[in-house]
N, C-alpha and C positions, 0 to 999 in steps of 0.2 A: 514870192512869196503864191504859195498856193489860195485857192480860193477860199479856202474855210482859215484863214488866215487873213483875211480882209474884215475890213467891218463891218457892221450895215450898211453905211454909209457909201461905201467902193461898192458893194453889191447892188445897192440900187441905181448909182449911174449907169454899172454895167450892165442891169436892165434896162434902163433907159434907151443905152446906144442901143443897145439889143432890138428892142424898139423901137429906133429910129430909122434903123436899118432897112427893115418892114416896108419904110413910106420913101427910102432913099428911093438913089436912083441908078444905086451898085443891088438890089433889091434882084434872085437870081432863084429861079423855082429849082435847081439843083442843090443851091447851098440852104434853101428854108427849113427844110426839116432837120437839119440837123441846129442851126439857130433856134428852131424852135423849141425843141428840147433838150439842148444848153441853158434857155432860158428858162425854162422849166423845171432843172432841175434850179437853176441859183430862184429861183421865185420862193421854194420849196427849201432851201438852205438860210431864206430869209423868213421864212416864216419859221423854222427852228431858231432861228435866232433871239426872234422877237417875243416864244413863248422860254428861250430859258432869261432873258432879258426882264419882264413877265416875272418867272420865277422869283427870281433876284430880287426886283422891287419889294415885290410880297413878300416875302422874308423880310426886308429891311423895313417895311413898314408895321410889322409885326412886334419885330425886338424894340425899334420905339414908342410903340403901345401899348406895351409891356411892360418897357423902364416907367 
């Protein structure tokens, strides 16, 4: 399953795990840049997913108001 196929909750958990890595004992400067870029990409995907969900909810809300 690619990251784009994961749910928002799964992506949030991945982001939390990455943030925890920065505070953990396994932290290394060599990997920090790569992990940070992956986290930034993941955060962007989460933001996009949430905006998409917000648009869907807005459309549903309008359809109920019009009914």
